[in-house]
Structure formats: structure tokens, C-alpha cells
C-alpha positions in Angstrom: 33.8 96.2 -2.1 30.1 96.3 -2.1 30.0 99.9 -1.7 32.5 100.3 -4.6 30.1 98.0 -6.9 27.3 100.2 -6.0 29.0 103.3 -7.1 30.3 101.7 -10.2 26.6 100.6 -10.9 25.3 104.2 -10.5 28.3 105.6 -12.6 27.6 102.9 -15.6 23.8 103.6 -15.5 24.3 107.4 -15.6 27.1 107.6 -17.9 28.1 104.3 -19.5 26.2 104.9 -23.0 27.5 108.6 -23.2 31.1 107.5 -22.6 30.9 104.9 -25.4 29.5 107.7 -27.9 32.2 109.9 -26.9 34.8 107.3 -27.9 33.1 106.9 -31.1 32.2 110.5 -32.1 34.4 113.1 -30.3 37.0 114.8 -32.5 40.4 115.1 -31.2 40.6 118.0 -28.5 37.0 118.2 -28.1 35.3 118.3 -24.6 33.3 115.4 -23.4 29.8 116.6 -21.9 27.3 114.7 -20.1 24.0 116.7 -19.4 24.9 120.3 -20.4 26.5 122.6 -22.5 30.3 122.5 -23.3 32.5 124.3 -20.4 34.3 127.2 -21.4 37.8 126.1 -19.6 39.0 122.6 -19.0 39.2 122.1 -15.0 38.5 119.1 -12.6 35.2 117.2 -13.2 32.1 119.0 -12.1 29.2 117.4 -10.7 25.9 118.9 -12.1 22.2 118.5 -11.1 20.8 115.0 -11.9 24.2 113.3 -11.6 25.6 114.9 -14.9 29.5 115.0 -15.1 31.5 116.7 -17.7 34.9 115.2 -18.5 37.6 116.9 -20.7 40.0 115.1 -23.1 42.8 116.5 -21.2 41.4 114.8 -18.0 41.2 111.4 -19.8 44.8 111.7 -21.2 46.2 112.3 -17.8 44.1 109.7 -16.2 45.2 106.9 -18.8 47.5 104.5 -17.3 50.3 103.1 -19.7 49.9 99.7 -18.6 46.2 99.5 -19.3 46.5 100.9 -22.6 49.4 98.4 -23.5 47.4 95.4 -22.3 43.9 96.4 -23.2 44.3 98.9 -25.9 43.9 102.5 -26.1 40.0 102.8 -26.3 39.6 100.5 -23.3 42.0 102.3 -21.1 40.2 105.6 -22.1 37.0 104.1 -20.8 38.4 103.0 -17.6 40.0 106.4 -17.2 36.7 108.1 -17.6 35.2 105.4 -15.1 37.7 106.5 -12.5 37.1 110.3 -13.1 33.4 109.8 -13.1 33.5 107.8 -9.8 35.8 110.4 -8.1 33.4 113.1 -9.4 30.3 111.4 -7.9 32.1 110.6 -4.4 33.3 114.0 -4.3 30.1 116.1 -4.5 29.1 118.2 -1.6 26.4 120.9 -2.1 27.9 124.5 -1.9 24.4 125.4 -0.5 24.8 123.1 2.3 28.2 124.8 3.3 26.7 128.4 3.2 23.7 127.3 5.3 25.6 125.8 8.0 27.9 128.5 8.1 25.3 131.2 8.5 23.6 129.1 10.8 26.9 128.9 13.1 27.5 132.7 12.8 23.9 133.5 13.9 24.0 131.0 17.0 27.5 132.3 18.0 25.8 136.0 18.0 22.9 135.3 19.8 24.6 132.8 22.4 27.5 135.1 23.3 25.2 138.2 23.8 24.6 137.3 27.3 28.4 137.3 28.0 30.0 140.3 29.3 33.4 140.5 27.7 34.8 142.1 30.7 34.2 138.8 32.6 34.3 136.2 29.8 36.1 137.7 26.9 34.9 138.2 23.4 35.2 136.5 19.8 35.9 139.3 17.3 37.4 138.5 13.7 36.6 135.7 11.4 38.4 135.3 8.4 39.9 133.1 5.4 43.4 131.7 5.5 45.1 129.8 2.5 46.2 127.0 4.9 44.3 124.7 7.1 46.7 125.5 10.1 47.2 121.8 11.4 50.4 122.6 12.7 51.0 126.3 14.1 54.2 128.0 15.5 54.3 131.5 16.9 57.6 133.0 15.6 59.8 135.6 17.4 59.1 138.0 14.7 55.4 138.2 15.8 54.3 136.3 12.6 52.7 132.8 12.7 53.7 129.8 10.8 50.9 127.6 9.5 51.6 124.3 7.7 49.6 121.3 6.6 48.8 119.4 3.4 47.5 119.7 -0.2 44.1 118.4 0.2 42.9 115.5 -1.9 39.2 116.1 -1.1 36.7 118.8 -0.8 33.8 116.9 0.6 33.8 116.9 4.4 32.3 113.6 4.6 35.6 112.1 3.5 39.1 112.1 4.5 40.6 115.3 3.3 44.4 114.6 4.2 46.6 112.3 1.9 47.6 110.1 4.7 47.0 107.0 2.5 48.5 108.4 -0.8 51.8 107.2 -2.1 53.5 109.8 -4.7 53.4 113.4 -5.3 49.8 114.1 -4.0 51.2 113.3 -0.5 52.7 117.0 -0.4 53.0 119.5 2.4 52.4 123.2 2.3 53.3 126.1 4.6 52.5 129.9 5.0 53.4 132.6 7.3 50.6 135.0 8.6 51.6 138.5 9.7 49.1 139.9 12.0 50.2 143.1 11.4 49.1 143.1 7.7 45.4 142.1 8.6 43.0 139.7 7.1 43.4 139.6 3.4 45.4 137.3 1.1 48.1 139.9 1.2 48.7 139.0 4.9 49.9 135.5 4.1 53.0 134.6 2.5 53.6 131.1 1.0 56.9 129.3 2.4 56.6 125.9 1.0 58.6 123.0 2.5 61.7 122.2 0.4 61.0 119.8 -2.5 62.1 116.2 -1.6 62.1 112.9 -3.3 60.3 110.6 -0.7 61.5 107.0 -0.4 58.3 105.5 -1.4 59.4 104.1 -4.9 57.5 106.6 -6.8 60.4 109.0 -7.9 57.9 112.0 -7.9 59.7 114.9 -6.1 57.2 117.2 -4.2 57.0 119.7 -1.1 58.0 117.8 1.8 54.9 116.0 3.3 55.7 117.6 7.0 52.3 117.3 8.2 51.9 114.6 11.1 55.3 115.9 12.4 56.3 116.8 16.0 58.0 120.3 16.4 59.8 122.5 19.0 61.9 125.6 19.0 65.6 125.9 18.8 67.5 128.4 21.2 67.9 130.7 18.2 64.3 131.0 17.6 63.9 128.7 14.9 61.5 125.9 14.5 62.4 122.4 14.2 60.2 119.9 12.6 60.8 116.1 12.7 58.8 113.2 11.0 56.0 113.5 8.5 53.7 111.4 6.2 55.5 108.8 4.2 52.3 107.7 3.1 50.1 104.5 3.3 49.4 101.7 5.7 47.3 103.9 8.0 49.8 106.5 9.1 53.6 105.6 7.9 56.4 107.9 9.1 58.9 109.8 7.3 62.3 110.4 8.6 62.4 114.1 7.6 64.3 116.7 9.9 63.6 120.3 8.8 64.4 123.6 10.3 62.3 126.7 9.6 64.0 130.1 9.9 61.7 132.8 11.0 64.3 135.6 10.4 64.8 134.9 6.7 61.4 132.6 6.3 63.3 129.7 4.7 63.7 126.0 5.2 66.8 124.0 5.9 67.1 120.3 5.4 69.2 118.4 8.0 70.2 114.6 8.1 67.3 112.2 8.2 66.4 110.7 11.5 67.5 107.1 12.0 63.6 106.0 12.0 60.2 107.2 10.4 57.9 109.0 12.6 54.3 109.9 12.1 52.7 111.7 15.0 56.0 112.1 17.1 56.5 114.2 20.2 59.5 116.8 20.5 60.6 118.9 23.3 63.7 121.5 24.0 65.4 120.5 27.2 67.6 122.8 29.4 70.5 121.9 27.2 69.2 123.5 24.2 68.7 120.2 22.2 65.6 118.5 21.1 64.2 115.3 22.6 62.3 113.2 19.9 60.5 110.2 20.5 57.3 108.0 19.6 55.5 108.3 16.1 54.3 105.3 13.9 57.6 104.1 12.1 58.3 104.0 8.5 56.5 100.6 7.9 53.1 102.1 9.1 50.4 102.2 11.8 51.0 99.6 14.7 54.9 99.8 14.8 55.8 102.6 17.0 59.5 104.1 16.8 60.5 103.9 20.5 64.0 105.3 19.8 64.9 108.5 21.4 66.7 110.8 18.9 68.4 114.2 19.8 69.0 117.1 17.5 71.7 118.2 17.2 73.8 115.4 17.8 75.8 115.4 21.0 79.1 116.5 19.3 77.4 119.4 17.5 77.1 122.7 19.1 73.9 124.2 19.9 73.4 127.3 18.0 72.1 130.4 19.8 72.8 132.9 17.1 69.7 133.9 14.9 72.1 134.1 11.8 73.3 130.7 12.1 70.5 128.4 10.4 71.5 124.6 10.7 72.0 122.8 7.5 72.6 119.1 7.1 73.2 118.7 10.9 73.1 115.0 12.1 70.9 113.4 15.0 72.1 110.8 17.3 70.2 108.3 19.5 70.0 107.9 23.3 71.2 104.8 25.1 67.5 104.1 26.2 64.3 104.2 24.5 60.8 105.3 25.1 58.3 102.4 25.1 55.1 104.2 24.3 52.5 102.1 22.6 50.3 105.3 21.5 51.7 108.3 19.6 51.9 112.0 20.3 52.7 111.6 24.2 52.9 114.9 26.2 56.4 115.9 26.9 57.7 118.5 29.4 61.1 119.6 30.3 60.4 120.6 34.2 62.5 122.7 36.7 64.7 119.6 37.8 65.7 119.4 34.1 64.4 116.1 33.4 62.0 115.4 30.6 58.7 114.2 31.6 56.8 112.1 29.1 53.1 111.6 29.9 51.6 108.8 27.6 48.0 108.5 26.3 47.7 105.1 27.9 47.4 105.4 31.7 50.4 103.0 32.4 52.9 104.7 30.0 54.3 107.5 32.1 58.0 108.0 32.2 60.7 110.4 33.2 63.9 110.8 31.3 67.3 112.0 32.3 69.3 113.8 29.6 72.6 113.7 31.4 72.7 109.8 31.9 70.2 109.0 29.1 68.1 106.8 31.2 64.5 106.6 32.0 62.5 105.5 35.0 58.8 104.6 35.4 56.5 107.0 36.9 53.1 106.0 38.8 50.0 105.2 36.5 47.6 107.9 35.7 44.7 107.5 38.2 42.0 107.3 35.4 43.2 103.7 34.4 42.4 104.0 30.7 43.6 105.6 27.3 43.1 109.2 26.4 42.7 110.5 23.0 44.3 113.5 21.7 43.6 116.3 24.6 45.4 118.9 26.1 48.2 119.3 28.9 49.9 122.2 30.4 53.0 122.8 32.7 51.6 124.8 35.3 52.9 128.1 36.5 55.3 128.1 39.3 55.8 131.7 40.3 59.4 132.7 39.3 60.6 129.3 39.4 60.2 126.8 36.3 57.2 124.3 36.3 57.4 121.4 38.5 53.6 120.3 37.9 51.6 119.3 35.0 48.1 119.1 34.5 46.5 116.6 32.0 43.1 117.8 30.6 41.2 116.6 27.7 41.3 113.3 25.8 38.3 111.4 27.1 34.7 112.5 26.2 33.6 110.6 29.3 35.7 112.1 31.8 35.5 115.8 32.7 38.1 115.6 35.4 41.4 117.0 35.3 44.7 115.0 36.6 47.6 116.7 38.3 51.1 115.2 38.3 53.1 116.9 41.2 56.1 115.6 43.8 56.0 112.3 41.9 52.2 111.5 42.5 49.0 112.0 40.8 45.9 113.8 42.1 42.6 114.3 40.8 42.0 118.0 39.9 38.9 120.2 39.6 36.9 119.1 36.8 35.7 120.9 33.8 31.9 121.1 32.7 32.2 117.9 30.4 34.8 115.8 28.8 36.1 116.5 25.3 38.9 115.3 23.1 41.1 117.4 20.5 40.9 120.4 23.0 43.6 123.1 23.4 44.4 124.7 26.7 46.4 127.8 26.9 48.3 129.7 29.9 47.3 133.1 29.7 49.8 135.9 30.8 47.7 136.5 34.0 48.3 132.9 34.9 44.8 131.6 34.3 44.0 128.6 31.9 41.7 128.9 28.9 40.3 125.9 27.0 38.9 126.1 23.6 38.2 123.6 20.6 37.2 120.2 21.1 35.2 117.1 19.8 33.5 113.9 20.6 36.2 111.8 18.9 38.5 111.9 15.8 36.4 113.3 12.8 33.4 112.8 15.1 31.5 116.0 16.3 28.9 113.8 18.1 26.8 112.4 15.0 29.2 109.7 13.7 32.5 109.8 11.9 32.7 112.3 8.9 29.8 114.1 9.7 30.4 117.8 9.9 27.0 118.4 11.9 28.4 118.9 15.5 27.3 118.7 19.0 27.4 122.4 19.7 28.6 122.1 23.3 32.0 121.4 22.0 32.1 125.0 20.7 32.0 126.4 24.5 35.0 127.7 25.9 36.1 127.3 29.4 38.3 129.2 31.8 40.1 128.2 35.1 40.5 130.9 37.7 43.3 131.4 40.4 41.5 129.0 42.7 41.3 126.1 40.2 37.6 126.6 39.3 36.4 126.2 35.7 33.6 128.1 34.2 31.9 128.1 30.6 32.4 131.1 28.4 31.3 132.4 24.9 31.3 129.9 21.9 33.6 130.0 18.9 32.2 130.3 15.2 33.2 126.7 14.0 33.4 123.6 16.1 37.1 122.6 15.8 38.2 119.3 16.8 40.8 117.1 15.1 43.9 119.1 13.9 42.5 122.1 15.9 45.0 124.8 17.2 45.0 127.8 19.5 47.7 130.4 19.8 48.4 133.4 22.3 49.7 136.1 20.3 52.1 138.9 21.5 49.1 141.5 21.8 47.4 139.1 24.3 44.8 138.1 21.8 44.0 134.3 20.9 44.2 132.8 17.4 42.1 129.7 16.5 42.8 127.8 13.4 42.9 124.2 12.3 40.3 121.1 11.6 40.3 121.1 7.9 37.1 119.0 7.8 35.0 121.8 9.4 36.9 124.5 7.5 35.8 122.8 4.2 32.3 121.9 5.4 31.6 125.6 6.2 33.4 127.6 3.5 30.9 130.0 1.9 33.0 129.9 -1.3 35.0 126.6 -1.5 36.4 127.5 -5.1 38.2 130.6 -3.4 41.6 128.9 -2.6 41.5 130.2 0.9 39.9 127.1 2.5 41.2 127.6 5.8 39.9 130.0 8.5 41.3 132.0 11.5 39.2 133.3 14.6 40.3 135.6 17.1 39.2 135.7 20.8 39.9 138.5 23.1 40.3 137.3 26.7 38.6 139.4 29.5 41.7 141.3 30.4 41.3 143.2 27.1 37.9 144.5 28.3 39.1 145.8 31.7 40.5 149.3 31.0 43.8 150.7 29.7 46.7 148.4 29.3 50.2 149.0 30.8 52.8 149.8 28.3 56.1 148.1 27.5 57.9 150.8 25.4 61.5 149.2 25.2 63.4 146.1 26.1 67.0 145.2 25.4 67.6 143.3 22.0 70.8 141.7 23.3 70.5 138.0 24.4 69.9 138.0 28.3 71.9 135.5 30.7 70.4 133.3 33.6 70.4 134.7 37.3 70.9 138.1 35.9 68.9 141.6 35.3 67.8 143.5 32.5 66.1 146.9 32.2 62.9 147.8 30.6 61.1 151.1 30.0 57.4 151.8 30.4 55.4 154.7 30.2 53.0 153.5 32.7 55.1 152.7 35.6 52.5 153.5 38.4 50.3 150.7 36.7 52.8 148.0 36.6 52.4 145.5 39.3 54.1 142.2 37.8 56.2 141.1 34.9 55.9 137.7 33.4 57.8 135.6 30.9 55.8 133.7 28.4 57.0 130.7 25.9 55.5 131.0 22.3 53.4 128.0 21.3 54.0 125.5 18.7 51.4 122.7 18.6 49.6 120.0 16.8 46.9 117.7 18.0 46.6 119.2 21.1 50.3 118.8 21.9 52.4 121.7 22.8 55.7 120.9 24.7 57.1 124.7 24.9 54.3 126.5 26.7 55.3 127.9 30.3 54.8 131.1 32.2 57.3 132.5 34.8 57.2 135.7 36.8 60.1 137.9 36.3 60.8 139.6 40.0 61.1 143.5 39.7 64.3 144.4 41.3 64.0 148.0 41.3 62.1 151.0 39.8 63.4 154.1 38.8 61.0 156.5 37.1 59.9 155.0 33.8 62.8 152.1 34.2 62.2 148.6 35.8 65.0 146.2 36.5 63.7 142.8 36.0 65.3 139.3 37.2 65.7 136.6 34.6 65.2 132.8 35.8 67.9 131.3 37.9 68.8 128.6 35.2 67.9 127.0 32.0 66.3 124.3 34.0 63.6 126.9 34.8 63.3 128.1 31.2 65.1 126.3 28.5 67.1 128.7 26.2 65.3 130.5 23.5 63.0 133.4 22.7 60.3 134.3 25.2 57.5 137.3 25.4 57.8 139.5 28.1 54.4 141.1 29.5 53.9 143.8 32.1 50.7 143.5 34.1 48.6 145.7 36.1 47.2 144.5 39.4 44.0 143.2 37.8 46.2 141.2 35.5 45.8 143.2 32.4 48.8 142.7 30.3 50.8 145.1 28.0 51.6 144.2 24.5 54.6 141.9 24.8 58.2 142.4 23.3 60.6 139.6 22.9 63.7 138.7 24.8 66.4 135.7 24.3 67.6 133.6 27.1 71.0 132.5 26.5 73.6 130.8 29.0 76.6 133.0 29.5 75.2 135.9 27.9 
């Protein structure tokens, strides 16, 4: 309250007299001007040197509240409207010069720091370009394109919260784009695919694109992306009951029946049965009330769709007989090779395993670190040609560089990274190595306090884990990316980085461009180790389990291994789909290789996967897609 009174005082001293003069003298339709010449166009309030703000009559008309006009009279209501506009303008100011200087400094420091790293050993950062979306949520689509979705920002000042988490009404809106890497880096490479317009149950009766940010997501067996939950608005994080499916083949959204409970920051995983297991997230009454119900999509009586032409529409969910008693949101969920769902909570004592057949749960041993981990990465470790049976918990604690492995029903402390970090993303590469990128000190904190975009630059450093489990630091990324950061392994073997809207708007050389997100590309070391094997042909029809399929390569003598890699859909350092399996080479005949598929859906849940061919150094081909489908 004291801060608000102080800002009101500043506003009144600077603009109060001029506002009164405007009320008395400005003709209808005229532009109000404080401290400068009349603007040529009517747009949002602009802050000018010396604290002067220009306000248009159109802005005032839009800002006037009918209840105030009725109670206080039109003139008083207009003065209050001008006060609100002016306060927002003063509170929203952030110098473009600062953005540009910081971006230039980061660019130069990246260039000088990375000059000492040999790309053949450490990889290399290459492209950096603008995006129309922040990329807080991402999904690699089986078309090779990437779905990005987030929110319509309410703030361009990176020292303030840009997300409409606390907003009730039409400003609490989602947005989404598809990026086609084949089209390059310009605006033409992005296609807007806004979420469906919905009328949220917030009492405002203001339809808007569905606020799907803060949701959880996973892949359907037909390659579509299922998105559950979102931001209802207010009370520190209030869950929406939204259930949507994005069709990558037509690039359209499809609404399903609402969930039974609201979910803000839920987790979702696809099981061996092809159905989505959905749990956690703050409920529809807001922060502190966790939704412990387990929901399933589609409902048990509804067939699972494996057909890419069959987009679900209006399908129902149902609930398990048991619940998931997490007290913190976004637990890490994994479907492991025994067919069970393992849920690793952020609190050390919230570790559970769930049985989809009996709809029961049992407690797992407590994680040995004995505390709470913030948003940090976890991966299901590769296990040869079998599905994963172990999970590695990595980030989430800035004070703990250790990693923790769960395998065989028990925990062990694994090899540490160079330092602790939260908000990190760890990927499984085609060669089986792990790669960590992104990270921060805490939520919206890069080492210098909340909402200060000046970052401790150590969090820009990448780390890679070798075949023996040892970690080593590598080159630095352009921007520090923490909260809402993401990383995606693409079919060509490169890695796309995006996310963290605070850093993106803090380092945008042209904040008025409308392209206020960014994407950076990293090329792993295997792309700098000589010619790549080639995968020239793969069957388009779905493949069954415990079967074989033939692929064609123009470089058969250089192929030593074939691997299956799941695509990534992630947010808040949580990715439940990521996995890598080796595909045994059953036979060779000239340019033809016969590969064996996984033994069952427990090893690799049904859906679309990338197939890479590797040489004896681990250099991968460009991937092609195959669908695993029971009975195919």
C-alpha cells in the first residue's frame, strides 16, 4: 500500500494539474499531451523523458468504469481513468537502451567465452533469431515442426510479472504458434494457431483464446498433443479444467470435455495403454489447494485412437479409484518398462508408483537429499534395447550439484554436475549422452534478486554427461534462460532453445517489433565430427511391437547402430515422454537394414518416434519418423 501511495504521489505531482487542464479545455476527439507534441497515432500510453506521458481520449473512454461514472460523475471518472493509465505508464517504463546494451553485452561475452571450445568436442551455438512466441510450452510434432504456446503478455517491463496469472477476464488469454524449421528464421516461418476461443468460468463473460499456459501435456498415440489444465486466473495460480488436443496434421485445436477438477501446473504422462495419466496442479480455488485426483484420457470406455486422421472431439475423461497426494505441483512422471507410472515429487517424501491396471498406488523410498527441489530436470535413463528402468533426478536445488538415481527400488547418489541450478533442461541425445542447458538461481531470480534480469552468468553454461557418467562444462548460450525455459532435440540432431519470457523481453533490441520471443540453436559435438550416416527411406505404415522393419541407407558401411528417440513436449523442466532405445540390426543386405522394434508397449508407449542411424563415433543421421502401434 505504501508503494502504491508513493507512485500515486509521483503521478499527481507530475501530471495532476495538466489532467485538470485537459478536462476543462480539450475539445472532443483531441489528444491529451503531457510534455511534448501531439502524437500522430493513438496507441498505448508512452513514457517520455522527464516523466511526461501522453494519453489519448480513446484511452480515457476505454478506461472509464461505468460504476464510477454513475456514482461520481463523468468528469471524476475520467480523472480516475487518467490516474490509472498514468500509473501503469510510470510502472511499465523500461529503457530500450538498456535492453539493447544488455543484449550486445551477452552477445559479445558468448563470442569471447566460446572461442576456446572446440566444436568437435563441445558442440557449438549457431543461430539466434526472433520468434512471435515466448515458448513457455513446446512440443516437437511428427511433421518436424514445433508447437510453441504461452500467453498474451500484460507487461513489457522485465522487472515485473509479464504473465497474466493474477488476471481475471479477457486479458488472461493464451496464444500458440507452429515453427517450421524448414522455412528458416523469419516471421514467415511461424504460423499462428491460436487456442480455441472459450468463455472461462470466471464470472466475466469475456470469451478469449483459451489460457492454456500453466498446463501439462503429453502425446497421444496418433501423434497429437494433449493439453490439460491452464490458468483460470487469480489467487496465486488457479487451475482451469481445460482439456484440448492439438492436431499436428491439420494444425488445429480440438476441445474435449472438461476435467473434473481445475489444474494449474499439472503433470501428464502417456502410459503403455496409450492413455494419459493426469495429476497434480493447483485447483480451481487457487494456490495451496492441490488437485490430488488422478484423471485418465480418454475415459476407460472410450477407444484409444491410433489413426492420424482421427482427432478426438468432445471426449470424456474419467477418474482413478486412488489419488496422488502431492503437496507440490509439476511432479516428474515416467512410464517405465514394467508398465507402471513412477511419480517423483518435488518434496523428498512424495515419491510414488501407480499401477494403471489396478488403479492403485504405493509409496517409494524417500529421495535421499531430504528436502524440496524447485523446478528442475529429470530423465528416464537409456537401457539398451529395453525400455527405461531407472530415472535420474538432476536440477531443482541451487545448493546441491548432486544427481540422484532411482533404480531397482532404491536411491543412490550419482555423479554431480559442476554446480546446482534450478529451471534447467536435460536432454537425452541420439548417442545416449545427456546434455544440460538453461538454469537459474530461483524462480524469476538469476542471482541478483527477484525480477532483476541481470544474471549470474554461470547459469548460461552448458554441461554434458559422457558414457561413464562424468559431467563437464561446455559453451555458453546467448541468453540466460531460467523459469519457463525449454530445449528440444530436433530431427536433424540440433537442439532448439527457447522460453523464459522475462529474459526475452529484457534483451530484445526492438521490443516494439512484435517478435518478442527468441530461439537459439545449438549443434552438439557429433555434428562437427565428419560426414553423417544417411537414412534415406523408412516405412510410412505403423509398425507393431516385437517385429521388424526395413530401412534404406546410402551409407551402409558407416552404420553401426540404430536408435529410437521419443519427441519432447516440455514445460517447467518437466518432460515425461523423453526416452531412447536401441533398435537391434537384425540383418544387412546392401543398402537395406532390418531393424527390430521394442518388445512391447511397456518398453515404448505407442506413438511416433524418431529413428536415427549412428556411426561408430555416435554421429547420427537426420531422423525419420515411425509410428509404433499395437497389432500393426
